[in-house]
mmCIF file of the N, C-alpha and C atoms, coordinates in Angstrom:
data_MODEL
# 
_entry.id   MODEL 
# 
loop_
_atom_site.group_PDB 
_atom_site.id 
_atom_site.type_symbol 
_atom_site.label_atom_id 
_atom_site.label_alt_id 
_atom_site.label_comp_id 
_atom_site.label_asym_id 
_atom_site.label_entity_id 
_atom_site.label_seq_id 
_atom_site.pdbx_PDB_ins_code 
_atom_site.Cartn_x 
_atom_site.Cartn_y 
_atom_site.Cartn_z 
_atom_site.occupancy 
_atom_site.B_iso_or_equiv 
_atom_site.pdbx_formal_charge 
_atom_site.auth_seq_id 
_atom_site.auth_comp_id 
_atom_site.auth_asym_id 
_atom_site.auth_atom_id 
_atom_site.pdbx_PDB_model_num 
ATOM 1   N N  . MET A 1 1  ? -3.223  15.136  -5.705  1.00 0.00 ? 1  MET A N  1 
ATOM 2   C CA . MET A 1 1  ? -2.373  13.923  -5.554  1.00 0.00 ? 1  MET A CA 1 
ATOM 3   C C  . MET A 1 1  ? -3.232  12.753  -5.320  1.00 0.00 ? 1  MET A C  1 
ATOM 4   N N  . LEU A 1 2  ? -2.883  11.618  -6.030  1.00 0.00 ? 2  LEU A N  1 
ATOM 5   C CA . LEU A 1 2  ? -3.649  10.418  -6.042  1.00 0.00 ? 2  LEU A CA 1 
ATOM 6   C C  . LEU A 1 2  ? -3.017  9.600   -4.949  1.00 0.00 ? 2  LEU A C  1 
ATOM 7   N N  . LYS A 1 3  ? -3.766  8.949   -3.920  1.00 0.00 ? 3  LYS A N  1 
ATOM 8   C CA . LYS A 1 3  ? -3.401  8.146   -3.009  1.00 0.00 ? 3  LYS A CA 1 
ATOM 9   C C  . LYS A 1 3  ? -3.503  6.617   -3.389  1.00 0.00 ? 3  LYS A C  1 
ATOM 10  N N  . ILE A 1 4  ? -2.634  5.762   -3.218  1.00 0.00 ? 4  ILE A N  1 
ATOM 11  C CA . ILE A 1 4  ? -2.752  4.430   -3.566  1.00 0.00 ? 4  ILE A CA 1 
ATOM 12  C C  . ILE A 1 4  ? -2.235  3.492   -2.472  1.00 0.00 ? 4  ILE A C  1 
ATOM 13  N N  . LEU A 1 5  ? -3.065  2.630   -2.038  1.00 0.00 ? 5  LEU A N  1 
ATOM 14  C CA . LEU A 1 5  ? -2.674  1.555   -1.091  1.00 0.00 ? 5  LEU A CA 1 
ATOM 15  C C  . LEU A 1 5  ? -2.334  0.219   -1.764  1.00 0.00 ? 5  LEU A C  1 
ATOM 16  N N  . ALA A 1 6  ? -1.181  -0.198  -1.745  1.00 0.00 ? 6  ALA A N  1 
ATOM 17  C CA . ALA A 1 6  ? -0.799  -1.462  -2.233  1.00 0.00 ? 6  ALA A CA 1 
ATOM 18  C C  . ALA A 1 6  ? -0.516  -2.561  -1.105  1.00 0.00 ? 6  ALA A C  1 
ATOM 19  N N  . ILE A 1 7  ? -1.068  -3.722  -1.273  1.00 0.00 ? 7  ILE A N  1 
ATOM 20  C CA . ILE A 1 7  ? -0.779  -4.726  -0.353  1.00 0.00 ? 7  ILE A CA 1 
ATOM 21  C C  . ILE A 1 7  ? -0.234  -5.985  -1.096  1.00 0.00 ? 7  ILE A C  1 
ATOM 22  N N  . ALA A 1 8  ? 1.119   -6.148  -1.132  1.00 0.00 ? 8  ALA A N  1 
ATOM 23  C CA . ALA A 1 8  ? 1.605   -7.192  -1.901  1.00 0.00 ? 8  ALA A CA 1 
ATOM 24  C C  . ALA A 1 8  ? 1.809   -8.490  -1.177  1.00 0.00 ? 8  ALA A C  1 
ATOM 25  N N  . PRO A 1 9  ? 1.615   -9.637  -1.859  1.00 0.00 ? 9  PRO A N  1 
ATOM 26  C CA . PRO A 1 9  ? 1.744   -10.857 -1.241  1.00 0.00 ? 9  PRO A CA 1 
ATOM 27  C C  . PRO A 1 9  ? 3.186   -11.371 -0.841  1.00 0.00 ? 9  PRO A C  1 
ATOM 28  N N  . TYR A 1 10 ? 4.221   -10.606 -1.368  1.00 0.00 ? 10 TYR A N  1 
ATOM 29  C CA . TYR A 1 10 ? 5.580   -10.952 -0.992  1.00 0.00 ? 10 TYR A CA 1 
ATOM 30  C C  . TYR A 1 10 ? 6.374   -9.743  -1.147  1.00 0.00 ? 10 TYR A C  1 
ATOM 31  N N  . GLN A 1 11 ? 7.552   -9.773  -0.502  1.00 0.00 ? 11 GLN A N  1 
ATOM 32  C CA . GLN A 1 11 ? 8.444   -8.565  -0.306  1.00 0.00 ? 11 GLN A CA 1 
ATOM 33  C C  . GLN A 1 11 ? 8.951   -8.045  -1.654  1.00 0.00 ? 11 GLN A C  1 
ATOM 34  N N  . ASN A 1 12 ? 9.344   -8.968  -2.602  1.00 0.00 ? 12 ASN A N  1 
ATOM 35  C CA . ASN A 1 12 ? 9.896   -8.525  -3.804  1.00 0.00 ? 12 ASN A CA 1 
ATOM 36  C C  . ASN A 1 12 ? 8.899   -7.701  -4.644  1.00 0.00 ? 12 ASN A C  1 
ATOM 37  N N  . LEU A 1 13 ? 7.632   -8.068  -4.569  1.00 0.00 ? 13 LEU A N  1 
ATOM 38  C CA . LEU A 1 13 ? 6.675   -7.244  -5.278  1.00 0.00 ? 13 LEU A CA 1 
ATOM 39  C C  . LEU A 1 13 ? 6.456   -5.882  -4.632  1.00 0.00 ? 13 LEU A C  1 
ATOM 40  N N  . LYS A 1 14 ? 6.446   -5.760  -3.305  1.00 0.00 ? 14 LYS A N  1 
ATOM 41  C CA . LYS A 1 14 ? 6.424   -4.616  -2.625  1.00 0.00 ? 14 LYS A CA 1 
ATOM 42  C C  . LYS A 1 14 ? 7.572   -3.634  -2.959  1.00 0.00 ? 14 LYS A C  1 
ATOM 43  N N  . THR A 1 15 ? 8.697   -4.248  -3.082  1.00 0.00 ? 15 THR A N  1 
ATOM 44  C CA . THR A 1 15 ? 10.014  -3.387  -3.494  1.00 0.00 ? 15 THR A CA 1 
ATOM 45  C C  . THR A 1 15 ? 9.721   -2.807  -4.967  1.00 0.00 ? 15 THR A C  1 
ATOM 46  N N  . LYS A 1 16 ? 9.208   -3.667  -5.784  1.00 0.00 ? 16 LYS A N  1 
ATOM 47  C CA . LYS A 1 16 ? 9.065   -3.210  -7.203  1.00 0.00 ? 16 LYS A CA 1 
ATOM 48  C C  . LYS A 1 16 ? 7.956   -2.111  -7.306  1.00 0.00 ? 16 LYS A C  1 
ATOM 49  N N  . ILE A 1 17 ? 6.787   -2.191  -6.452  1.00 0.00 ? 17 ILE A N  1 
ATOM 50  C CA . ILE A 1 17 ? 5.870   -1.137  -6.487  1.00 0.00 ? 17 ILE A CA 1 
ATOM 51  C C  . ILE A 1 17 ? 6.419   0.070   -5.982  1.00 0.00 ? 17 ILE A C  1 
ATOM 52  N N  . ASP A 1 18 ? 7.249   0.051   -4.966  1.00 0.00 ? 18 ASP A N  1 
ATOM 53  C CA . ASP A 1 18 ? 7.942   1.298   -4.261  1.00 0.00 ? 18 ASP A CA 1 
ATOM 54  C C  . ASP A 1 18 ? 8.870   1.790   -5.335  1.00 0.00 ? 18 ASP A C  1 
ATOM 55  N N  . GLU A 1 19 ? 9.699   1.053   -6.112  1.00 0.00 ? 19 GLU A N  1 
ATOM 56  C CA . GLU A 1 19 ? 10.609  1.492   -7.093  1.00 0.00 ? 19 GLU A CA 1 
ATOM 57  C C  . GLU A 1 19 ? 9.784   2.250   -8.331  1.00 0.00 ? 19 GLU A C  1 
ATOM 58  N N  . ILE A 1 20 ? 8.775   1.573   -8.665  1.00 0.00 ? 20 ILE A N  1 
ATOM 59  C CA . ILE A 1 20 ? 8.002   2.180   -9.946  1.00 0.00 ? 20 ILE A CA 1 
ATOM 60  C C  . ILE A 1 20 ? 7.201   3.524   -9.421  1.00 0.00 ? 20 ILE A C  1 
ATOM 61  N N  . ALA A 1 21 ? 6.788   3.444   -8.142  1.00 0.00 ? 21 ALA A N  1 
ATOM 62  C CA . ALA A 1 21 ? 6.139   4.636   -7.614  1.00 0.00 ? 21 ALA A CA 1 
ATOM 63  C C  . ALA A 1 21 ? 6.951   5.849   -7.630  1.00 0.00 ? 21 ALA A C  1 
ATOM 64  N N  . GLU A 1 22 ? 8.145   5.667   -7.391  1.00 0.00 ? 22 GLU A N  1 
ATOM 65  C CA . GLU A 1 22 ? 9.190   6.834   -7.347  1.00 0.00 ? 22 GLU A CA 1 
ATOM 66  C C  . GLU A 1 22 ? 9.174   7.610   -8.626  1.00 0.00 ? 22 GLU A C  1 
ATOM 67  N N  . ASN A 1 23 ? 8.714   6.928   -9.688  1.00 0.00 ? 23 ASN A N  1 
ATOM 68  C CA . ASN A 1 23 ? 8.783   7.624   -11.058 1.00 0.00 ? 23 ASN A CA 1 
ATOM 69  C C  . ASN A 1 23 ? 7.530   8.467   -11.248 1.00 0.00 ? 23 ASN A C  1 
ATOM 70  N N  . PHE A 1 24 ? 6.520   8.400   -10.353 1.00 0.00 ? 24 PHE A N  1 
ATOM 71  C CA . PHE A 1 24 ? 5.205   9.052   -10.563 1.00 0.00 ? 24 PHE A CA 1 
ATOM 72  C C  . PHE A 1 24 ? 5.153   10.043  -9.277  1.00 0.00 ? 24 PHE A C  1 
ATOM 73  N N  . LYS A 1 25 ? 5.522   11.267  -9.490  1.00 0.00 ? 25 LYS A N  1 
ATOM 74  C CA . LYS A 1 25 ? 5.632   12.284  -8.383  1.00 0.00 ? 25 LYS A CA 1 
ATOM 75  C C  . LYS A 1 25 ? 4.221   12.722  -7.953  1.00 0.00 ? 25 LYS A C  1 
ATOM 76  N N  . THR A 1 26 ? 3.082   12.437  -8.853  1.00 0.00 ? 26 THR A N  1 
ATOM 77  C CA . THR A 1 26 ? 1.836   12.845  -8.492  1.00 0.00 ? 26 THR A CA 1 
ATOM 78  C C  . THR A 1 26 ? 1.120   11.811  -7.719  1.00 0.00 ? 26 THR A C  1 
ATOM 79  N N  . LEU A 1 27 ? 1.744   10.638  -7.441  1.00 0.00 ? 27 LEU A N  1 
ATOM 80  C CA . LEU A 1 27 ? 1.060   9.654   -6.620  1.00 0.00 ? 27 LEU A CA 1 
ATOM 81  C C  . LEU A 1 27 ? 1.677   9.601   -5.249  1.00 0.00 ? 27 LEU A C  1 
ATOM 82  N N  . TYR A 1 28 ? 0.811   9.168   -4.385  1.00 0.00 ? 28 TYR A N  1 
ATOM 83  C CA . TYR A 1 28 ? 1.250   8.917   -2.979  1.00 0.00 ? 28 TYR A CA 1 
ATOM 84  C C  . TYR A 1 28 ? 1.028   7.422   -2.773  1.00 0.00 ? 28 TYR A C  1 
ATOM 85  N N  . VAL A 1 29 ? 1.999   6.570   -2.748  1.00 0.00 ? 29 VAL A N  1 
ATOM 86  C CA . VAL A 1 29 ? 1.867   5.118   -2.658  1.00 0.00 ? 29 VAL A CA 1 
ATOM 87  C C  . VAL A 1 29 ? 2.284   4.676   -1.220  1.00 0.00 ? 29 VAL A C  1 
ATOM 88  N N  . GLU A 1 30 ? 1.336   3.924   -0.555  1.00 0.00 ? 30 GLU A N  1 
ATOM 89  C CA . GLU A 1 30 ? 1.655   3.381   0.643   1.00 0.00 ? 30 GLU A CA 1 
ATOM 90  C C  . GLU A 1 30 ? 1.591   1.898   0.495   1.00 0.00 ? 30 GLU A C  1 
ATOM 91  N N  . SER A 1 31 ? 2.694   1.147   0.731   1.00 0.00 ? 31 SER A N  1 
ATOM 92  C CA . SER A 1 31 ? 2.773   -0.289  0.437   1.00 0.00 ? 31 SER A CA 1 
ATOM 93  C C  . SER A 1 31 ? 3.104   -1.104  1.598   1.00 0.00 ? 31 SER A C  1 
ATOM 94  N N  . TYR A 1 32 ? 2.538   -2.196  1.685   1.00 0.00 ? 32 TYR A N  1 
ATOM 95  C CA . TYR A 1 32 ? 2.675   -3.302  2.673   1.00 0.00 ? 32 TYR A CA 1 
ATOM 96  C C  . TYR A 1 32 ? 2.896   -4.729  2.200   1.00 0.00 ? 32 TYR A C  1 
ATOM 97  N N  . VAL A 1 33 ? 3.352   -5.628  2.933   1.00 0.00 ? 33 VAL A N  1 
ATOM 98  C CA . VAL A 1 33 ? 3.419   -6.991  2.508   1.00 0.00 ? 33 VAL A CA 1 
ATOM 99  C C  . VAL A 1 33 ? 2.438   -7.794  3.526   1.00 0.00 ? 33 VAL A C  1 
ATOM 100 N N  . GLY A 1 34 ? 1.606   -8.602  2.796   1.00 0.00 ? 34 GLY A N  1 
ATOM 101 C CA . GLY A 1 34 ? 0.670   -9.426  3.640   1.00 0.00 ? 34 GLY A CA 1 
ATOM 102 C C  . GLY A 1 34 ? -0.204  -10.228 2.816   1.00 0.00 ? 34 GLY A C  1 
ATOM 103 N N  . ASP A 1 35 ? -0.651  -11.429 3.314   1.00 0.00 ? 35 ASP A N  1 
ATOM 104 C CA . ASP A 1 35 ? -1.591  -12.200 2.637   1.00 0.00 ? 35 ASP A CA 1 
ATOM 105 C C  . ASP A 1 35 ? -3.049  -11.638 2.725   1.00 0.00 ? 35 ASP A C  1 
ATOM 106 N N  . LEU A 1 36 ? -4.013  -12.364 2.254   1.00 0.00 ? 36 LEU A N  1 
ATOM 107 C CA . LEU A 1 36 ? -5.416  -11.894 2.325   1.00 0.00 ? 36 LEU A CA 1 
ATOM 108 C C  . LEU A 1 36 ? -5.794  -11.421 3.619   1.00 0.00 ? 36 LEU A C  1 
ATOM 109 N N  . SER A 1 37 ? -5.627  -12.154 4.743   1.00 0.00 ? 37 SER A N  1 
ATOM 110 C CA . SER A 1 37 ? -6.019  -11.757 5.957   1.00 0.00 ? 37 SER A CA 1 
ATOM 111 C C  . SER A 1 37 ? -5.299  -10.674 6.546   1.00 0.00 ? 37 SER A C  1 
ATOM 112 N N  . VAL A 1 38 ? -3.969  -10.647 6.501   1.00 0.00 ? 38 VAL A N  1 
ATOM 113 C CA . VAL A 1 38 ? -3.227  -9.530  6.939   1.00 0.00 ? 38 VAL A CA 1 
ATOM 114 C C  . VAL A 1 38 ? -3.545  -8.274  6.083   1.00 0.00 ? 38 VAL A C  1 
ATOM 115 N N  . GLY A 1 39 ? -3.725  -8.445  4.807   1.00 0.00 ? 39 GLY A N  1 
ATOM 116 C CA . GLY A 1 39 ? -4.111  -7.289  3.915   1.00 0.00 ? 39 GLY A CA 1 
ATOM 117 C C  . GLY A 1 39 ? -5.410  -6.717  4.403   1.00 0.00 ? 39 GLY A C  1 
ATOM 118 N N  . LEU A 1 40 ? -6.326  -7.523  4.678   1.00 0.00 ? 40 LEU A N  1 
ATOM 119 C CA . LEU A 1 40 ? -7.669  -7.093  5.148   1.00 0.00 ? 40 LEU A CA 1 
ATOM 120 C C  . LEU A 1 40 ? -7.454  -6.183  6.513   1.00 0.00 ? 40 LEU A C  1 
ATOM 121 N N  . ALA A 1 41 ? -6.763  -6.675  7.430   1.00 0.00 ? 41 ALA A N  1 
ATOM 122 C CA . ALA A 1 41 ? -6.423  -5.967  8.765   1.00 0.00 ? 41 ALA A CA 1 
ATOM 123 C C  . ALA A 1 41 ? -5.765  -4.609  8.347   1.00 0.00 ? 41 ALA A C  1 
ATOM 124 N N  . ILE A 1 42 ? -4.875  -4.707  7.531   1.00 0.00 ? 42 ILE A N  1 
ATOM 125 C CA . ILE A 1 42 ? -4.140  -3.404  7.190   1.00 0.00 ? 42 ILE A CA 1 
ATOM 126 C C  . ILE A 1 42 ? -5.114  -2.410  6.558   1.00 0.00 ? 42 ILE A C  1 
ATOM 127 N N  . ALA A 1 43 ? -5.802  -2.780  5.736   1.00 0.00 ? 43 ALA A N  1 
ATOM 128 C CA . ALA A 1 43 ? -6.842  -1.955  5.066   1.00 0.00 ? 43 ALA A CA 1 
ATOM 129 C C  . ALA A 1 43 ? -7.922  -1.389  6.010   1.00 0.00 ? 43 ALA A C  1 
ATOM 130 N N  . THR A 1 44 ? -8.346  -2.342  6.934   1.00 0.00 ? 44 THR A N  1 
ATOM 131 C CA . THR A 1 44 ? -9.367  -1.820  7.848   1.00 0.00 ? 44 THR A CA 1 
ATOM 132 C C  . THR A 1 44 ? -8.829  -0.870  8.920   1.00 0.00 ? 44 THR A C  1 
ATOM 133 N N  . ASN A 1 45 ? -7.596  -1.177  9.288   1.00 0.00 ? 45 ASN A N  1 
ATOM 134 C CA . ASN A 1 45 ? -6.927  -0.186  10.260  1.00 0.00 ? 45 ASN A CA 1 
ATOM 135 C C  . ASN A 1 45 ? -6.755  1.218   9.586   1.00 0.00 ? 45 ASN A C  1 
ATOM 136 N N  . LEU A 1 46 ? -6.270  1.126   8.384   1.00 0.00 ? 46 LEU A N  1 
ATOM 137 C CA . LEU A 1 46 ? -5.970  2.398   7.728   1.00 0.00 ? 46 LEU A CA 1 
ATOM 138 C C  . LEU A 1 46 ? -7.312  3.153   7.527   1.00 0.00 ? 46 LEU A C  1 
ATOM 139 N N  . GLN A 1 47 ? -8.296  2.501   7.185   1.00 0.00 ? 47 GLN A N  1 
ATOM 140 C CA . GLN A 1 47 ? -9.646  3.145   6.927   1.00 0.00 ? 47 GLN A CA 1 
ATOM 141 C C  . GLN A 1 47 ? -10.235 3.839   8.231   1.00 0.00 ? 47 GLN A C  1 
ATOM 142 N N  . LEU A 1 48 ? -10.011 2.993   9.296   1.00 0.00 ? 48 LEU A N  1 
ATOM 143 C CA . LEU A 1 48 ? -10.435 3.617   10.596  1.00 0.00 ? 48 LEU A CA 1 
ATOM 144 C C  . LEU A 1 48 ? -9.716  4.713   11.020  1.00 0.00 ? 48 LEU A C  1 
ATOM 145 N N  . LYS A 1 49 ? -8.342  4.770   10.669  1.00 0.00 ? 49 LYS A N  1 
ATOM 146 C CA . LYS A 1 49 ? -7.535  6.004   10.888  1.00 0.00 ? 49 LYS A CA 1 
ATOM 147 C C  . LYS A 1 49 ? -7.954  7.214   10.222  1.00 0.00 ? 49 LYS A C  1 
ATOM 148 N N  . CYS A 1 50 ? -8.325  7.012   8.908   1.00 0.00 ? 50 CYS A N  1 
ATOM 149 C CA . CYS A 1 50 ? -8.720  8.012   7.999   1.00 0.00 ? 50 CYS A CA 1 
ATOM 150 C C  . CYS A 1 50 ? -10.071 8.503   8.407   1.00 0.00 ? 50 CYS A C  1 
ATOM 151 N N  . ASN A 1 51 ? -10.981 7.779   9.073   1.00 0.00 ? 51 ASN A N  1 
ATOM 152 C CA . ASN A 1 51 ? -12.337 8.298   9.403   1.00 0.00 ? 51 ASN A CA 1 
ATOM 153 C C  . ASN A 1 51 ? -12.332 9.011   10.717  1.00 0.00 ? 51 ASN A C  1 
ATOM 154 N N  . LYS A 1 52 ? -11.237 9.087   11.443  1.00 0.00 ? 52 LYS A N  1 
ATOM 155 C CA . LYS A 1 52 ? -11.223 9.717   12.701  1.00 0.00 ? 52 LYS A CA 1 
ATOM 156 C C  . LYS A 1 52 ? -11.084 11.263  12.533  1.00 0.00 ? 52 LYS A C  1 
# 
């Protein structure tokens, strides 16, 4: 299974990503809404969780 992290700059794009991801059962998509600084914090926190 391929894991994808998507950080969208606005809610409507996140919603579209989630809708499209439902069509691909071999993908695990985790999506969030955030600008560049929030996106960096999300990615850093998730990376730290994965490395534990």
